[in-house]
Chimera marker file (.cmm) of the C-alpha trace (Angstrom):
<marker_set name="trace">
<marker id="1" x="108.193" y="82.803" z="-56.916" r="1" g="1" b="0" radius="0.5"/>
<marker id="2" x="110.358" y="82.599" z="-60.001" r="1" g="1" b="0" radius="0.5"/>
<marker id="3" x="110.102" y="78.816" z="-60.027" r="1" g="1" b="0" radius="0.5"/>
<marker id="4" x="106.319" y="78.922" z="-59.589" r="1" g="1" b="0" radius="0.5"/>
<marker id="5" x="105.907" y="81.593" z="-62.274" r="1" g="1" b="0" radius="0.5"/>
<marker id="6" x="108.592" y="80.530" z="-64.703" r="1" g="1" b="0" radius="0.5"/>
<marker id="7" x="108.134" y="76.772" z="-64.612" r="1" g="1" b="0" radius="0.5"/>
<marker id="8" x="104.893" y="75.648" z="-63.006" r="1" g="1" b="0" radius="0.5"/>
<marker id="9" x="102.465" y="78.295" z="-64.299" r="1" g="1" b="0" radius="0.5"/>
<marker id="10" x="104.277" y="78.508" z="-67.632" r="1" g="1" b="0" radius="0.5"/>
<marker id="11" x="103.863" y="74.752" z="-68.157" r="1" g="1" b="0" radius="0.5"/>
<marker id="12" x="100.069" y="75.078" z="-67.973" r="1" g="1" b="0" radius="0.5"/>
<marker id="13" x="100.136" y="77.995" z="-70.411" r="1" g="1" b="0" radius="0.5"/>
<marker id="14" x="102.447" y="76.194" z="-72.839" r="1" g="1" b="0" radius="0.5"/>
<marker id="15" x="100.372" y="73.000" z="-72.719" r="1" g="1" b="0" radius="0.5"/>
<marker id="16" x="97.118" y="74.905" z="-73.188" r="1" g="1" b="0" radius="0.5"/>
<marker id="17" x="98.486" y="76.901" z="-76.111" r="1" g="1" b="0" radius="0.5"/>
<marker id="18" x="99.561" y="73.617" z="-77.723" r="1" g="1" b="0" radius="0.5"/>
<marker id="19" x="96.129" y="72.071" z="-77.183" r="1" g="1" b="0" radius="0.5"/>
<marker id="20" x="94.379" y="75.129" z="-78.623" r="1" g="1" b="0" radius="0.5"/>
<marker id="21" x="96.530" y="75.451" z="-81.740" r="1" g="1" b="0" radius="0.5"/>
<marker id="22" x="94.449" y="74.915" z="-84.867" r="1" g="1" b="0" radius="0.5"/>
<marker id="23" x="91.150" y="74.486" z="-82.996" r="1" g="1" b="0" radius="0.5"/>
<marker id="24" x="88.093" y="76.752" z="-83.100" r="1" g="1" b="0" radius="0.5"/>
<marker id="25" x="88.955" y="77.812" z="-79.528" r="1" g="1" b="0" radius="0.5"/>
<marker id="26" x="92.359" y="79.220" z="-80.447" r="1" g="1" b="0" radius="0.5"/>
<marker id="27" x="92.437" y="82.920" z="-79.574" r="1" g="1" b="0" radius="0.5"/>
<marker id="28" x="89.168" y="82.794" z="-77.633" r="1" g="1" b="0" radius="0.5"/>
<marker id="29" x="88.856" y="84.254" z="-74.110" r="1" g="1" b="0" radius="0.5"/>
<marker id="30" x="90.011" y="81.949" z="-71.340" r="1" g="1" b="0" radius="0.5"/>
<marker id="31" x="86.558" y="81.631" z="-69.778" r="1" g="1" b="0" radius="0.5"/>
<marker id="32" x="85.124" y="80.515" z="-73.121" r="1" g="1" b="0" radius="0.5"/>
<marker id="33" x="87.820" y="77.839" z="-73.350" r="1" g="1" b="0" radius="0.5"/>
<marker id="34" x="87.058" y="76.678" z="-69.817" r="1" g="1" b="0" radius="0.5"/>
<marker id="35" x="83.319" y="76.417" z="-70.536" r="1" g="1" b="0" radius="0.5"/>
<marker id="36" x="83.813" y="74.551" z="-73.822" r="1" g="1" b="0" radius="0.5"/>
<marker id="37" x="86.418" y="72.154" z="-72.452" r="1" g="1" b="0" radius="0.5"/>
<marker id="38" x="84.200" y="71.269" z="-69.469" r="1" g="1" b="0" radius="0.5"/>
<marker id="39" x="82.533" y="69.101" z="-72.099" r="1" g="1" b="0" radius="0.5"/>
<marker id="40" x="79.162" y="68.732" z="-70.384" r="1" g="1" b="0" radius="0.5"/>
<marker id="41" x="80.675" y="67.283" z="-67.212" r="1" g="1" b="0" radius="0.5"/>
<marker id="42" x="83.317" y="65.149" z="-68.908" r="1" g="1" b="0" radius="0.5"/>
<marker id="43" x="86.254" y="67.559" z="-68.651" r="1" g="1" b="0" radius="0.5"/>
<marker id="44" x="89.003" y="67.269" z="-71.216" r="1" g="1" b="0" radius="0.5"/>
<marker id="45" x="92.744" y="67.671" z="-70.566" r="1" g="1" b="0" radius="0.5"/>
<marker id="46" x="92.326" y="71.157" z="-72.051" r="1" g="1" b="0" radius="0.5"/>
<marker id="47" x="89.934" y="71.948" z="-69.186" r="1" g="1" b="0" radius="0.5"/>
<marker id="48" x="92.587" y="71.066" z="-66.617" r="1" g="1" b="0" radius="0.5"/>
<marker id="49" x="95.181" y="73.320" z="-68.237" r="1" g="1" b="0" radius="0.5"/>
<marker id="50" x="92.711" y="76.167" z="-68.804" r="1" g="1" b="0" radius="0.5"/>
<marker id="51" x="91.497" y="75.930" z="-65.211" r="1" g="1" b="0" radius="0.5"/>
<marker id="52" x="95.052" y="75.975" z="-63.890" r="1" g="1" b="0" radius="0.5"/>
<marker id="53" x="95.913" y="79.010" z="-66.041" r="1" g="1" b="0" radius="0.5"/>
<marker id="54" x="92.834" y="80.767" z="-64.647" r="1" g="1" b="0" radius="0.5"/>
<marker id="55" x="93.735" y="79.805" z="-61.060" r="1" g="1" b="0" radius="0.5"/>
<marker id="56" x="97.315" y="80.969" z="-61.432" r="1" g="1" b="0" radius="0.5"/>
<marker id="57" x="96.336" y="84.206" z="-63.187" r="1" g="1" b="0" radius="0.5"/>
<marker id="58" x="93.955" y="84.884" z="-60.292" r="1" g="1" b="0" radius="0.5"/>
<marker id="59" x="96.698" y="84.107" z="-57.783" r="1" g="1" b="0" radius="0.5"/>
<marker id="60" x="99.201" y="86.485" z="-59.422" r="1" g="1" b="0" radius="0.5"/>
<marker id="61" x="96.572" y="89.195" z="-59.822" r="1" g="1" b="0" radius="0.5"/>
<marker id="62" x="95.689" y="88.842" z="-56.151" r="1" g="1" b="0" radius="0.5"/>
<marker id="63" x="99.342" y="89.342" z="-55.224" r="1" g="1" b="0" radius="0.5"/>
<marker id="64" x="99.550" y="92.608" z="-57.179" r="1" g="1" b="0" radius="0.5"/>
<marker id="65" x="99.467" y="95.872" z="-55.226" r="1" g="1" b="0" radius="0.5"/>
<marker id="66" x="97.357" y="97.336" z="-58.065" r="1" g="1" b="0" radius="0.5"/>
<marker id="67" x="95.116" y="94.636" z="-59.579" r="1" g="1" b="0" radius="0.5"/>
<marker id="68" x="93.940" y="95.249" z="-63.129" r="1" g="1" b="0" radius="0.5"/>
<marker id="69" x="90.329" y="96.049" z="-63.967" r="1" g="1" b="0" radius="0.5"/>
<marker id="70" x="89.992" y="93.446" z="-66.732" r="1" g="1" b="0" radius="0.5"/>
<marker id="71" x="86.967" y="91.156" z="-66.753" r="1" g="1" b="0" radius="0.5"/>
<marker id="72" x="86.040" y="87.892" z="-68.420" r="1" g="1" b="0" radius="0.5"/>
<marker id="73" x="89.312" y="86.013" z="-68.274" r="1" g="1" b="0" radius="0.5"/>
<marker id="74" x="91.300" y="88.094" z="-70.737" r="1" g="1" b="0" radius="0.5"/>
<marker id="75" x="91.888" y="87.084" z="-74.306" r="1" g="1" b="0" radius="0.5"/>
<marker id="76" x="94.996" y="85.641" z="-75.872" r="1" g="1" b="0" radius="0.5"/>
<marker id="77" x="97.339" y="83.581" z="-73.722" r="1" g="1" b="0" radius="0.5"/>
<marker id="78" x="100.950" y="84.529" z="-73.337" r="1" g="1" b="0" radius="0.5"/>
<marker id="79" x="103.543" y="82.327" z="-74.963" r="1" g="1" b="0" radius="0.5"/>
<marker id="80" x="106.763" y="81.077" z="-73.430" r="1" g="1" b="0" radius="0.5"/>
<marker id="81" x="109.457" y="83.682" z="-73.819" r="1" g="1" b="0" radius="0.5"/>
<marker id="82" x="106.978" y="86.466" z="-74.632" r="1" g="1" b="0" radius="0.5"/>
<marker id="83" x="108.419" y="88.695" z="-71.946" r="1" g="1" b="0" radius="0.5"/>
<marker id="84" x="105.196" y="88.853" z="-69.923" r="1" g="1" b="0" radius="0.5"/>
<marker id="85" x="106.245" y="89.534" z="-66.381" r="1" g="1" b="0" radius="0.5"/>
<marker id="86" x="104.494" y="88.886" z="-63.130" r="1" g="1" b="0" radius="0.5"/>
<marker id="87" x="102.949" y="91.942" z="-61.557" r="1" g="1" b="0" radius="0.5"/>
<link id1="1" id2="2" r="1" g="1" b="0" radius="0.2"/>
<link id1="2" id2="3" r="1" g="1" b="0" radius="0.2"/>
<link id1="3" id2="4" r="1" g="1" b="0" radius="0.2"/>
<link id1="4" id2="5" r="1" g="1" b="0" radius="0.2"/>
<link id1="5" id2="6" r="1" g="1" b="0" radius="0.2"/>
<link id1="6" id2="7" r="1" g="1" b="0" radius="0.2"/>
<link id1="7" id2="8" r="1" g="1" b="0" radius="0.2"/>
<link id1="8" id2="9" r="1" g="1" b="0" radius="0.2"/>
<link id1="9" id2="10" r="1" g="1" b="0" radius="0.2"/>
<link id1="10" id2="11" r="1" g="1" b="0" radius="0.2"/>
<link id1="11" id2="12" r="1" g="1" b="0" radius="0.2"/>
<link id1="12" id2="13" r="1" g="1" b="0" radius="0.2"/>
<link id1="13" id2="14" r="1" g="1" b="0" radius="0.2"/>
<link id1="14" id2="15" r="1" g="1" b="0" radius="0.2"/>
<link id1="15" id2="16" r="1" g="1" b="0" radius="0.2"/>
<link id1="16" id2="17" r="1" g="1" b="0" radius="0.2"/>
<link id1="17" id2="18" r="1" g="1" b="0" radius="0.2"/>
<link id1="18" id2="19" r="1" g="1" b="0" radius="0.2"/>
<link id1="19" id2="20" r="1" g="1" b="0" radius="0.2"/>
<link id1="20" id2="21" r="1" g="1" b="0" radius="0.2"/>
<link id1="21" id2="22" r="1" g="1" b="0" radius="0.2"/>
<link id1="22" id2="23" r="1" g="1" b="0" radius="0.2"/>
<link id1="23" id2="24" r="1" g="1" b="0" radius="0.2"/>
<link id1="24" id2="25" r="1" g="1" b="0" radius="0.2"/>
<link id1="25" id2="26" r="1" g="1" b="0" radius="0.2"/>
<link id1="26" id2="27" r="1" g="1" b="0" radius="0.2"/>
<link id1="27" id2="28" r="1" g="1" b="0" radius="0.2"/>
<link id1="28" id2="29" r="1" g="1" b="0" radius="0.2"/>
<link id1="29" id2="30" r="1" g="1" b="0" radius="0.2"/>
<link id1="30" id2="31" r="1" g="1" b="0" radius="0.2"/>
<link id1="31" id2="32" r="1" g="1" b="0" radius="0.2"/>
<link id1="32" id2="33" r="1" g="1" b="0" radius="0.2"/>
<link id1="33" id2="34" r="1" g="1" b="0" radius="0.2"/>
<link id1="34" id2="35" r="1" g="1" b="0" radius="0.2"/>
<link id1="35" id2="36" r="1" g="1" b="0" radius="0.2"/>
<link id1="36" id2="37" r="1" g="1" b="0" radius="0.2"/>
<link id1="37" id2="38" r="1" g="1" b="0" radius="0.2"/>
<link id1="38" id2="39" r="1" g="1" b="0" radius="0.2"/>
<link id1="39" id2="40" r="1" g="1" b="0" radius="0.2"/>
<link id1="40" id2="41" r="1" g="1" b="0" radius="0.2"/>
<link id1="41" id2="42" r="1" g="1" b="0" radius="0.2"/>
<link id1="42" id2="43" r="1" g="1" b="0" radius="0.2"/>
<link id1="43" id2="44" r="1" g="1" b="0" radius="0.2"/>
<link id1="44" id2="45" r="1" g="1" b="0" radius="0.2"/>
<link id1="45" id2="46" r="1" g="1" b="0" radius="0.2"/>
<link id1="46" id2="47" r="1" g="1" b="0" radius="0.2"/>
<link id1="47" id2="48" r="1" g="1" b="0" radius="0.2"/>
<link id1="48" id2="49" r="1" g="1" b="0" radius="0.2"/>
<link id1="49" id2="50" r="1" g="1" b="0" radius="0.2"/>
<link id1="50" id2="51" r="1" g="1" b="0" radius="0.2"/>
<link id1="51" id2="52" r="1" g="1" b="0" radius="0.2"/>
<link id1="52" id2="53" r="1" g="1" b="0" radius="0.2"/>
<link id1="53" id2="54" r="1" g="1" b="0" radius="0.2"/>
<link id1="54" id2="55" r="1" g="1" b="0" radius="0.2"/>
<link id1="55" id2="56" r="1" g="1" b="0" radius="0.2"/>
<link id1="56" id2="57" r="1" g="1" b="0" radius="0.2"/>
<link id1="57" id2="58" r="1" g="1" b="0" radius="0.2"/>
<link id1="58" id2="59" r="1" g="1" b="0" radius="0.2"/>
<link id1="59" id2="60" r="1" g="1" b="0" radius="0.2"/>
<link id1="60" id2="61" r="1" g="1" b="0" radius="0.2"/>
<link id1="61" id2="62" r="1" g="1" b="0" radius="0.2"/>
<link id1="62" id2="63" r="1" g="1" b="0" radius="0.2"/>
<link id1="63" id2="64" r="1" g="1" b="0" radius="0.2"/>
<link id1="64" id2="65" r="1" g="1" b="0" radius="0.2"/>
<link id1="65" id2="66" r="1" g="1" b="0" radius="0.2"/>
<link id1="66" id2="67" r="1" g="1" b="0" radius="0.2"/>
<link id1="67" id2="68" r="1" g="1" b="0" radius="0.2"/>
<link id1="68" id2="69" r="1" g="1" b="0" radius="0.2"/>
<link id1="69" id2="70" r="1" g="1" b="0" radius="0.2"/>
<link id1="70" id2="71" r="1" g="1" b="0" radius="0.2"/>
<link id1="71" id2="72" r="1" g="1" b="0" radius="0.2"/>
<link id1="72" id2="73" r="1" g="1" b="0" radius="0.2"/>
<link id1="73" id2="74" r="1" g="1" b="0" radius="0.2"/>
<link id1="74" id2="75" r="1" g="1" b="0" radius="0.2"/>
<link id1="75" id2="76" r="1" g="1" b="0" radius="0.2"/>
<link id1="76" id2="77" r="1" g="1" b="0" radius="0.2"/>
<link id1="77" id2="78" r="1" g="1" b="0" radius="0.2"/>
<link id1="78" id2="79" r="1" g="1" b="0" radius="0.2"/>
<link id1="79" id2="80" r="1" g="1" b="0" radius="0.2"/>
<link id1="80" id2="81" r="1" g="1" b="0" radius="0.2"/>
<link id1="81" id2="82" r="1" g="1" b="0" radius="0.2"/>
<link id1="82" id2="83" r="1" g="1" b="0" radius="0.2"/>
<link id1="83" id2="84" r="1" g="1" b="0" radius="0.2"/>
<link id1="84" id2="85" r="1" g="1" b="0" radius="0.2"/>
<link id1="85" id2="86" r="1" g="1" b="0" radius="0.2"/>
<link id1="86" id2="87" r="1" g="1" b="0" radius="0.2"/>
</marker_set>
């Protein structure tokens, strides 16, 4: 689990944060980023990373004994080394 969380999932988050930096989508909810980066059926690399972050967040949330009540894909993404821990 540590490898999946600390390397694999984190790589998608790090790449997405880099792609978002300085764009109008920076700081927007994840679902808004996914919709915008779908690009009318021509998905961008940002779409792949955003979709993988969503998938992995869903996976970790599903593994939690007490899932959160949040809706809409959250808000700001966590950064590498931020101390966010898996549930």
